[in-house]
PAGU-830268 format. One record per residue: residue number from 1; residue in three letters; x, y, z of N, C-alpha, C in turn. Coordinates in steps of 0.05 Angstrom, whole numbers, plus 5000, padded with zeros to 4 digits. Layout:
residues N
{n=NUM res=ALA n.c1=X n.c2=Y n.c3=Z ca.c1=X ca.c2=Y ca.c3=Z c.c1=X c.c2=Y c.c3=Z}
...
end
This chain:
residues 124
{n=1 res=MET n.c1=2560 n.c2=3002 n.c3=0396 ca.c1=2532 ca.c2=3025 ca.c3=0412 c.c1=2507 c.c2=3012 c.c3=0393}
{n=2 res=GLU n.c1=2485 n.c2=3007 n.c3=0405 ca.c1=2466 ca.c2=3004 ca.c3=0393 c.c1=2444 c.c2=3027 c.c3=0388}
{n=3 res=THR n.c1=2427 n.c2=3032 n.c3=0364 ca.c1=2415 ca.c2=3050 ca.c3=0352 c.c1=2387 c.c2=3041 c.c3=0358}
{n=4 res=ASP n.c1=2372 n.c2=3052 n.c3=0373 ca.c1=2341 ca.c2=3046 ca.c3=0373 c.c1=2328 c.c2=3063 c.c3=0347}
{n=5 res=SER n.c1=2316 n.c2=3038 n.c3=0329 ca.c1=2308 ca.c2=3044 ca.c3=0299 c.c1=2275 c.c2=3066 c.c3=0305}
{n=6 res=ARG n.c1=2266 n.c2=3062 n.c3=0334 ca.c1=2242 ca.c2=3082 ca.c3=0333 c.c1=2250 c.c2=3111 c.c3=0334}
{n=7 res=GLN n.c1=2233 n.c2=3125 n.c3=0319 ca.c1=2240 ca.c2=3158 ca.c3=0324 c.c1=2227 c.c2=3165 c.c3=0346}
{n=8 res=ALA n.c1=2228 n.c2=3189 n.c3=0361 ca.c1=2216 ca.c2=3204 ca.c3=0382 c.c1=2204 c.c2=3222 c.c3=0362}
{n=9 res=GLY n.c1=2175 n.c2=3223 n.c3=0372 ca.c1=2153 ca.c2=3239 ca.c3=0363 c.c1=2127 c.c2=3233 c.c3=0369}
{n=10 res=PHE n.c1=2108 n.c2=3246 n.c3=0354 ca.c1=2076 ca.c2=3237 ca.c3=0361 c.c1=2065 c.c2=3220 c.c3=0342}
{n=11 res=THR n.c1=2050 n.c2=3201 n.c3=0353 ca.c1=2035 ca.c2=3183 ca.c3=0333 c.c1=2012 c.c2=3196 c.c3=0323}
{n=12 res=LEU n.c1=1997 n.c2=3187 n.c3=0296 ca.c1=1973 ca.c2=3204 ca.c3=0290 c.c1=1956 c.c2=3210 c.c3=0300}
{n=13 res=LEU n.c1=1944 n.c2=3181 n.c3=0323 ca.c1=1927 ca.c2=3182 ca.c3=0342 c.c1=1933 c.c2=3207 c.c3=0361}
{n=14 res=GLU n.c1=1953 n.c2=3215 n.c3=0367 ca.c1=1960 ca.c2=3233 ca.c3=0387 c.c1=1952 c.c2=3260 c.c3=0374}
{n=15 res=MET n.c1=1964 n.c2=3265 n.c3=0352 ca.c1=1958 ca.c2=3292 ca.c3=0341 c.c1=1924 c.c2=3289 c.c3=0334}
{n=16 res=MET n.c1=1914 n.c2=3275 n.c3=0323 ca.c1=1887 ca.c2=3280 ca.c3=0324 c.c1=1871 c.c2=3289 c.c3=0346}
{n=17 res=ILE n.c1=1879 n.c2=3271 n.c3=0370 ca.c1=1870 ca.c2=3279 ca.c3=0391 c.c1=1873 c.c2=3307 c.c3=0400}
{n=18 res=VAL n.c1=1897 n.c2=3324 n.c3=0396 ca.c1=1906 ca.c2=3347 ca.c3=0402 c.c1=1887 c.c2=3368 c.c3=0390}
{n=19 res=ILE n.c1=1883 n.c2=3360 n.c3=0365 ca.c1=1869 ca.c2=3377 ca.c3=0343 c.c1=1841 c.c2=3373 c.c3=0353}
{n=20 res=ALA n.c1=1829 n.c2=3354 n.c3=0357 ca.c1=1805 ca.c2=3355 ca.c3=0365 c.c1=1796 c.c2=3372 c.c3=0386}
{n=21 res=LEU n.c1=1812 n.c2=3364 n.c3=0414 ca.c1=1811 ca.c2=3388 ca.c3=0434 c.c1=1817 c.c2=3421 c.c3=0430}
{n=22 res=ILE n.c1=1834 n.c2=3421 n.c3=0411 ca.c1=1831 ca.c2=3455 ca.c3=0405 c.c1=1810 c.c2=3460 c.c3=0384}
{n=23 res=GLY n.c1=1799 n.c2=3442 n.c3=0371 ca.c1=1777 ca.c2=3452 ca.c3=0352 c.c1=1752 c.c2=3455 c.c3=0380}
{n=24 res=LEU n.c1=1744 n.c2=3436 n.c3=0399 ca.c1=1729 ca.c2=3439 ca.c3=0411 c.c1=1734 c.c2=3462 c.c3=0436}
{n=25 res=ILE n.c1=1752 n.c2=3473 n.c3=0444 ca.c1=1759 ca.c2=3496 ca.c3=0455 c.c1=1752 c.c2=3527 c.c3=0439}
{n=26 res=ALA n.c1=1760 n.c2=3520 n.c3=0413 ca.c1=1759 ca.c2=3544 ca.c3=0397 c.c1=1725 c.c2=3541 c.c3=0384}
{n=27 res=GLY n.c1=1713 n.c2=3522 n.c3=0385 ca.c1=1685 ca.c2=3525 ca.c3=0379 c.c1=1672 c.c2=3538 c.c3=0401}
{n=28 res=THR n.c1=1675 n.c2=3532 n.c3=0425 ca.c1=1665 ca.c2=3540 ca.c3=0449 c.c1=1666 c.c2=3573 c.c3=0455}
{n=29 res=VAL n.c1=1694 n.c2=3580 n.c3=0451 ca.c1=1702 ca.c2=3611 ca.c3=0454 c.c1=1687 c.c2=3621 c.c3=0431}
{n=30 res=GLY n.c1=1686 n.c2=3614 n.c3=0405 ca.c1=1668 ca.c2=3620 ca.c3=0380 c.c1=1639 c.c2=3628 c.c3=0384}
{n=31 res=ILE n.c1=1624 n.c2=3614 n.c3=0399 ca.c1=1598 ca.c2=3616 ca.c3=0405 c.c1=1590 c.c2=3635 c.c3=0429}
{n=32 res=SER n.c1=1615 n.c2=3632 n.c3=0449 ca.c1=1611 ca.c2=3658 ca.c3=0463 c.c1=1616 c.c2=3684 c.c3=0453}
{n=33 res=ILE n.c1=1639 n.c2=3684 n.c3=0443 ca.c1=1639 ca.c2=3711 ca.c3=0420 c.c1=1620 c.c2=3720 c.c3=0410}
{n=34 res=TYR n.c1=1604 n.c2=3701 n.c3=0394 ca.c1=1581 ca.c2=3712 ca.c3=0375 c.c1=1561 c.c2=3720 c.c3=0391}
{n=35 res=HIS n.c1=1559 n.c2=3708 n.c3=0406 ca.c1=1527 ca.c2=3716 ca.c3=0431 c.c1=1537 c.c2=3744 c.c3=0436}
{n=36 res=ARG n.c1=1561 n.c2=3748 n.c3=0446 ca.c1=1564 ca.c2=3777 ca.c3=0460 c.c1=1566 c.c2=3794 c.c3=0433}
{n=37 res=PHE n.c1=1575 n.c2=3791 n.c3=0414 ca.c1=1574 ca.c2=3803 ca.c3=0387 c.c1=1548 c.c2=3815 c.c3=0376}
{n=38 res=ARG n.c1=1521 n.c2=3795 n.c3=0379 ca.c1=1498 ca.c2=3799 ca.c3=0370 c.c1=1482 c.c2=3818 c.c3=0395}
{n=39 res=ASP n.c1=1489 n.c2=3809 n.c3=0417 ca.c1=1478 ca.c2=3826 ca.c3=0443 c.c1=1487 c.c2=3853 c.c3=0441}
{n=40 res=GLY n.c1=1511 n.c2=3854 n.c3=0433 ca.c1=1521 ca.c2=3884 ca.c3=0430 c.c1=1508 c.c2=3896 c.c3=0401}
{n=41 res=GLN n.c1=1503 n.c2=3885 n.c3=0385 ca.c1=1479 ca.c2=3896 ca.c3=0359 c.c1=1453 c.c2=3904 c.c3=0370}
{n=42 res=VAL n.c1=1440 n.c2=3882 n.c3=0390 ca.c1=1416 ca.c2=3899 ca.c3=0401 c.c1=1420 c.c2=3916 c.c3=0414}
{n=43 res=SER n.c1=1435 n.c2=3919 n.c3=0436 ca.c1=1438 ca.c2=3946 ca.c3=0451 c.c1=1448 c.c2=3963 c.c3=0424}
{n=44 res=THR n.c1=1464 n.c2=3972 n.c3=0411 ca.c1=1468 ca.c2=3994 ca.c3=0393 c.c1=1448 c.c2=3993 c.c3=0388}
{n=45 res=ALA n.c1=1431 n.c2=3981 n.c3=0366 ca.c1=1400 ca.c2=3985 ca.c3=0357 c.c1=1386 c.c2=4000 c.c3=0376}
{n=46 res=ARG n.c1=1380 n.c2=3989 n.c3=0402 ca.c1=1368 ca.c2=4004 ca.c3=0419 c.c1=1375 c.c2=4029 c.c3=0424}
{n=47 res=ILE n.c1=1397 n.c2=4041 n.c3=0426 ca.c1=1403 ca.c2=4066 ca.c3=0431 c.c1=1400 c.c2=4085 c.c3=0412}
{n=48 res=GLN n.c1=1400 n.c2=4072 n.c3=0384 ca.c1=1399 ca.c2=4082 ca.c3=0358 c.c1=1371 c.c2=4098 c.c3=0355}
{n=49 res=VAL n.c1=1347 n.c2=4075 n.c3=0362 ca.c1=1319 ca.c2=4083 ca.c3=0368 c.c1=1314 c.c2=4100 c.c3=0379}
{n=50 res=ARG n.c1=1325 n.c2=4104 n.c3=0410 ca.c1=1322 ca.c2=4117 ca.c3=0428 c.c1=1332 c.c2=4144 c.c3=0419}
{n=51 res=GLU n.c1=1352 n.c2=4146 n.c3=0411 ca.c1=1368 ca.c2=4169 ca.c3=0399 c.c1=1350 c.c2=4187 c.c3=0377}
{n=52 res=ILE n.c1=1341 n.c2=4169 n.c3=0356 ca.c1=1331 ca.c2=4178 ca.c3=0339 c.c1=1300 c.c2=4191 c.c3=0349}
{n=53 res=GLY n.c1=1290 n.c2=4176 n.c3=0364 ca.c1=1267 ca.c2=4186 ca.c3=0379 c.c1=1272 c.c2=4219 c.c3=0391}
{n=54 res=GLY n.c1=1292 n.c2=4214 n.c3=0408 ca.c1=1292 ca.c2=4240 ca.c3=0425 c.c1=1303 c.c2=4263 c.c3=0401}
{n=55 res=ARG n.c1=1314 n.c2=4260 n.c3=0378 ca.c1=1318 ca.c2=4279 ca.c3=0358 c.c1=1299 c.c2=4287 c.c3=0346}
{n=56 res=ILE n.c1=1273 n.c2=4279 n.c3=0341 ca.c1=1249 ca.c2=4276 ca.c3=0329 c.c1=1232 c.c2=4293 c.c3=0354}
{n=57 res=GLU n.c1=1231 n.c2=4289 n.c3=0375 ca.c1=1225 ca.c2=4304 ca.c3=0402 c.c1=1237 c.c2=4333 c.c3=0396}
{n=58 res=GLN n.c1=1258 n.c2=4335 n.c3=0401 ca.c1=1274 ca.c2=4358 ca.c3=0388 c.c1=1259 c.c2=4373 c.c3=0373}
{n=59 res=TYR n.c1=1265 n.c2=4363 n.c3=0343 ca.c1=1252 ca.c2=4375 ca.c3=0328 c.c1=1223 c.c2=4391 c.c3=0330}
{n=60 res=MET n.c1=1210 n.c2=4367 n.c3=0340 ca.c1=1177 ca.c2=4377 ca.c3=0342 c.c1=1174 c.c2=4403 c.c3=0359}
{n=61 res=ILE n.c1=1195 n.c2=4404 n.c3=0382 ca.c1=1193 ca.c2=4418 ca.c3=0402 c.c1=1200 c.c2=4455 c.c3=0384}
{n=62 res=LEU n.c1=1221 n.c2=4453 n.c3=0368 ca.c1=1231 ca.c2=4473 ca.c3=0354 c.c1=1215 c.c2=4483 c.c3=0335}
{n=63 res=LYS n.c1=1204 n.c2=4466 n.c3=0317 ca.c1=1192 ca.c2=4466 ca.c3=0291 c.c1=1153 c.c2=4471 c.c3=0301}
{n=64 res=ASN n.c1=1151 n.c2=4462 n.c3=0319 ca.c1=1117 ca.c2=4456 ca.c3=0325 c.c1=1107 c.c2=4436 c.c3=0305}
{n=65 res=ARG n.c1=1122 n.c2=4418 n.c3=0287 ca.c1=1106 ca.c2=4402 ca.c3=0273 c.c1=1123 c.c2=4376 c.c3=0268}
{n=66 res=CYS n.c1=1112 n.c2=4356 n.c3=0263 ca.c1=1123 ca.c2=4333 ca.c3=0254 c.c1=1148 c.c2=4333 c.c3=0226}
{n=67 res=PRO n.c1=1165 n.c2=4318 n.c3=0233 ca.c1=1190 ca.c2=4324 ca.c3=0206 c.c1=1185 c.c2=4295 c.c3=0196}
{n=68 res=THR n.c1=1190 n.c2=4300 n.c3=0167 ca.c1=1195 ca.c2=4279 ca.c3=0149 c.c1=1225 c.c2=4270 c.c3=0156}
{n=69 res=ILE n.c1=1226 n.c2=4244 n.c3=0142 ca.c1=1259 ca.c2=4236 ca.c3=0139 c.c1=1278 c.c2=4252 c.c3=0131}
{n=70 res=ASP n.c1=1267 n.c2=4266 n.c3=0107 ca.c1=1283 ca.c2=4294 ca.c3=0090 c.c1=1290 c.c2=4314 c.c3=0109}
{n=71 res=ASP n.c1=1267 n.c2=4320 n.c3=0123 ca.c1=1273 ca.c2=4348 ca.c3=0139 c.c1=1296 c.c2=4338 c.c3=0169}
{n=72 res=LEU n.c1=1295 n.c2=4313 n.c3=0177 ca.c1=1319 ca.c2=4306 ca.c3=0194 c.c1=1340 c.c2=4307 c.c3=0184}
{n=73 res=VAL n.c1=1349 n.c2=4292 n.c3=0159 ca.c1=1369 ca.c2=4292 ca.c3=0146 c.c1=1379 c.c2=4321 c.c3=0137}
{n=74 res=ASP n.c1=1363 n.c2=4334 n.c3=0126 ca.c1=1374 ca.c2=4362 ca.c3=0115 c.c1=1376 c.c2=4382 c.c3=0148}
{n=75 res=GLU n.c1=1369 n.c2=4377 n.c3=0164 ca.c1=1377 ca.c2=4397 ca.c3=0189 c.c1=1392 c.c2=4379 c.c3=0208}
{n=76 res=HIS n.c1=1412 n.c2=4361 n.c3=0196 ca.c1=1439 ca.c2=4345 ca.c3=0208 c.c1=1421 c.c2=4324 c.c3=0234}
{n=77 res=TYR n.c1=1399 n.c2=4320 n.c3=0241 ca.c1=1384 ca.c2=4307 ca.c3=0258 c.c1=1393 c.c2=4281 c.c3=0258}
{n=78 res=VAL n.c1=1391 n.c2=4268 n.c3=0230 ca.c1=1394 ca.c2=4239 ca.c3=0232 c.c1=1413 c.c2=4240 c.c3=0209}
{n=79 res=PRO n.c1=1430 n.c2=4214 n.c3=0202 ca.c1=1445 ca.c2=4214 ca.c3=0175 c.c1=1423 c.c2=4203 c.c3=0152}
{n=80 res=ARG n.c1=1435 n.c2=4207 n.c3=0126 ca.c1=1412 ca.c2=4195 ca.c3=0113 c.c1=1417 c.c2=4174 c.c3=0109}
{n=81 res=ASP n.c1=1390 n.c2=4162 n.c3=0107 ca.c1=1383 ca.c2=4136 ca.c3=0113 c.c1=1385 c.c2=4109 c.c3=0131}
{n=82 res=PRO n.c1=1379 n.c2=4129 n.c3=0159 ca.c1=1394 ca.c2=4116 ca.c3=0182 c.c1=1387 c.c2=4085 c.c3=0184}
{n=83 res=LYS n.c1=1407 n.c2=4069 n.c3=0187 ca.c1=1407 ca.c2=4041 ca.c3=0186 c.c1=1419 c.c2=4030 c.c3=0213}
{n=84 res=ASP n.c1=1403 n.c2=4009 n.c3=0221 ca.c1=1412 ca.c2=3993 ca.c3=0250 c.c1=1435 c.c2=3981 c.c3=0244}
{n=85 res=PRO n.c1=1449 n.c2=3964 n.c3=0261 ca.c1=1468 ca.c2=3951 ca.c3=0267 c.c1=1467 c.c2=3929 c.c3=0241}
{n=86 res=TRP n.c1=1444 n.c2=3915 n.c3=0230 ca.c1=1437 ca.c2=3893 ca.c3=0211 c.c1=1434 c.c2=3907 c.c3=0179}
{n=87 res=ALA n.c1=1442 n.c2=3929 n.c3=0179 ca.c1=1440 ca.c2=3946 ca.c3=0153 c.c1=1414 c.c2=3952 c.c3=0144}
{n=88 res=THR n.c1=1397 n.c2=3948 n.c3=0161 ca.c1=1368 ca.c2=3952 ca.c3=0152 c.c1=1362 c.c2=3975 c.c3=0160}
{n=89 res=PRO n.c1=1340 n.c2=4000 n.c3=0138 ca.c1=1338 ca.c2=4019 ca.c3=0149 c.c1=1315 c.c2=4023 c.c3=0171}
{n=90 res=ILE n.c1=1323 n.c2=4040 n.c3=0186 ca.c1=1306 ca.c2=4044 ca.c3=0212 c.c1=1281 c.c2=4058 c.c3=0204}
{n=91 res=VAL n.c1=1254 n.c2=4042 n.c3=0209 ca.c1=1232 ca.c2=4058 ca.c3=0200 c.c1=1220 c.c2=4088 c.c3=0225}
{n=92 res=ILE n.c1=1211 n.c2=4106 n.c3=0216 ca.c1=1204 ca.c2=4121 ca.c3=0231 c.c1=1174 c.c2=4137 c.c3=0225}
{n=93 res=LYS n.c1=1159 n.c2=4139 n.c3=0236 ca.c1=1127 ca.c2=4144 ca.c3=0236 c.c1=1125 c.c2=4166 c.c3=0252}
{n=94 res=CYS n.c1=1118 n.c2=4190 n.c3=0240 ca.c1=1112 ca.c2=4213 ca.c3=0253 c.c1=1086 c.c2=4226 c.c3=0244}
{n=95 res=PRO n.c1=1069 n.c2=4230 n.c3=0259 ca.c1=1065 ca.c2=4219 ca.c3=0288 c.c1=1063 c.c2=4192 c.c3=0290}
{n=96 res=GLY n.c1=1070 n.c2=4188 n.c3=0316 ca.c1=1064 ca.c2=4155 ca.c3=0320 c.c1=1041 c.c2=4148 c.c3=0330}
{n=97 res=GLU n.c1=1037 n.c2=4122 n.c3=0332 ca.c1=1011 ca.c2=4111 ca.c3=0345 c.c1=1019 c.c2=4105 c.c3=0375}
{n=98 res=HIS n.c1=1039 n.c2=4096 n.c3=0376 ca.c1=1046 ca.c2=4087 ca.c3=0404 c.c1=1056 c.c2=4106 c.c3=0423}
{n=99 res=ASP n.c1=1078 n.c2=4121 n.c3=0415 ca.c1=1102 ca.c2=4143 ca.c3=0425 c.c1=1082 c.c2=4168 c.c3=0418}
{n=100 res=GLU n.c1=1085 n.c2=4192 n.c3=0435 ca.c1=1070 ca.c2=4221 ca.c3=0437 c.c1=1080 c.c2=4227 c.c3=0405}
{n=101 res=ALA n.c1=1110 n.c2=4233 n.c3=0408 ca.c1=1122 ca.c2=4244 ca.c3=0375 c.c1=1121 c.c2=4223 c.c3=0356}
{n=102 res=ALA n.c1=1142 n.c2=4202 n.c3=0358 ca.c1=1136 ca.c2=4181 ca.c3=0334 c.c1=1148 c.c2=4156 c.c3=0342}
{n=103 res=ASP n.c1=1141 n.c2=4139 n.c3=0321 ca.c1=1146 ca.c2=4113 ca.c3=0331 c.c1=1174 c.c2=4107 c.c3=0316}
{n=104 res=VAL n.c1=1192 n.c2=4097 n.c3=0323 ca.c1=1221 ca.c2=4091 ca.c3=0309 c.c1=1219 c.c2=4056 c.c3=0310}
{n=105 res=VAL n.c1=1226 n.c2=4048 n.c3=0294 ca.c1=1226 ca.c2=4013 ca.c3=0295 c.c1=1260 c.c2=4005 c.c3=0281}
{n=106 res=SER n.c1=1262 n.c2=3988 n.c3=0295 ca.c1=1286 ca.c2=3971 ca.c3=0281 c.c1=1277 c.c2=3947 c.c3=0278}
{n=107 res=TYR n.c1=1285 n.c2=3928 n.c3=0258 ca.c1=1270 ca.c2=3908 ca.c3=0253 c.c1=1282 c.c2=3884 c.c3=0266}
{n=108 res=GLY n.c1=1303 n.c2=3888 n.c3=0277 ca.c1=1321 ca.c2=3874 ca.c3=0287 c.c1=1344 c.c2=3854 c.c3=0274}
{n=109 res=PRO n.c1=1353 n.c2=3832 n.c3=0285 ca.c1=1373 ca.c2=3807 ca.c3=0271 c.c1=1356 c.c2=3794 c.c3=0250}
{n=110 res=ASP n.c1=1327 n.c2=3792 n.c3=0253 ca.c1=1317 ca.c2=3776 ca.c3=0230 c.c1=1309 c.c2=3792 c.c3=0205}
{n=111 res=LYS n.c1=1313 n.c2=3822 n.c3=0209 ca.c1=1306 ca.c2=3839 ca.c3=0189 c.c1=1276 c.c2=3843 c.c3=0178}
{n=112 res=VAL n.c1=1258 n.c2=3821 n.c3=0195 ca.c1=1229 ca.c2=3823 ca.c3=0187 c.c1=1215 c.c2=3838 c.c3=0202}
{n=113 res=ALA n.c1=1197 n.c2=3849 n.c3=0200 ca.c1=1176 ca.c2=3866 ca.c3=0208 c.c1=1158 c.c2=3860 c.c3=0223}
{n=114 res=ASP n.c1=1150 n.c2=3870 n.c3=0243 ca.c1=1127 ca.c2=3858 ca.c3=0260 c.c1=1134 c.c2=3827 c.c3=0274}
{n=115 res=THR n.c1=1158 n.c2=3826 n.c3=0282 ca.c1=1173 ca.c2=3794 ca.c3=0297 c.c1=1183 c.c2=3803 c.c3=0325}
{n=116 res=LYS n.c1=1183 n.c2=3778 n.c3=0336 ca.c1=1187 ca.c2=3788 ca.c3=0370 c.c1=1214 c.c2=3798 c.c3=0373}
{n=117 res=ASP n.c1=1233 n.c2=3804 n.c3=0354 ca.c1=1262 ca.c2=3808 ca.c3=0356 c.c1=1260 c.c2=3842 c.c3=0346}
{n=118 res=ASP n.c1=1238 n.c2=3856 n.c3=0337 ca.c1=1239 ca.c2=3884 ca.c3=0335 c.c1=1250 c.c2=3901 c.c3=0357}
{n=119 res=ILE n.c1=1261 n.c2=3927 n.c3=0353 ca.c1=1265 ca.c2=3935 ca.c3=0375 c.c1=1248 c.c2=3964 c.c3=0365}
{n=120 res=ARG n.c1=1239 n.c2=3972 n.c3=0378 ca.c1=1217 ca.c2=3993 ca.c3=0383 c.c1=1214 c.c2=4011 c.c3=0399}
{n=121 res=SER n.c1=1210 n.c2=4041 n.c3=0398 ca.c1=1217 ca.c2=4063 ca.c3=0408 c.c1=1193 c.c2=4061 c.c3=0435}
{n=122 res=TRP n.c1=1171 n.c2=4052 n.c3=0432 ca.c1=1150 ca.c2=4052 ca.c3=0455 c.c1=1157 c.c2=4029 c.c3=0479}
{n=123 res=GLN n.c1=1174 n.c2=4009 n.c3=0468 ca.c1=1179 ca.c2=3987 ca.c3=0485 c.c1=1204 c.c2=3985 c.c3=0499}
{n=124 res=PRO n.c1=1207 n.c2=3982 n.c3=0529 ca.c1=1231 ca.c2=3977 ca.c3=0543 c.c1=1250 c.c2=3958 c.c3=0533}
end
């Protein structure tokens, strides 16, 4: 009986092609997940800004004055040092220049004031 000296298996080239294909698929999926995650952070920041603005309005209706951040924290309207999804403090200016009650701003993903990615209470 003759034996074949070749062993069954994959060549190095075949293995490299499979690994490259897996890398391409993983990269595509990873980029898609990252964009969805970032969009989720922006949505969360928009909700936070609106919610804080609404709580300031409630405070002003009840107390008939503009609150400081300490007033809002002490009376449990907002958590101490409210932060956006990028761990940057949310800025509150009361009375507001743009909104009737207060201007509430998250600096967005770049964490820099007055840039196009800022999330502002007076903008949709």
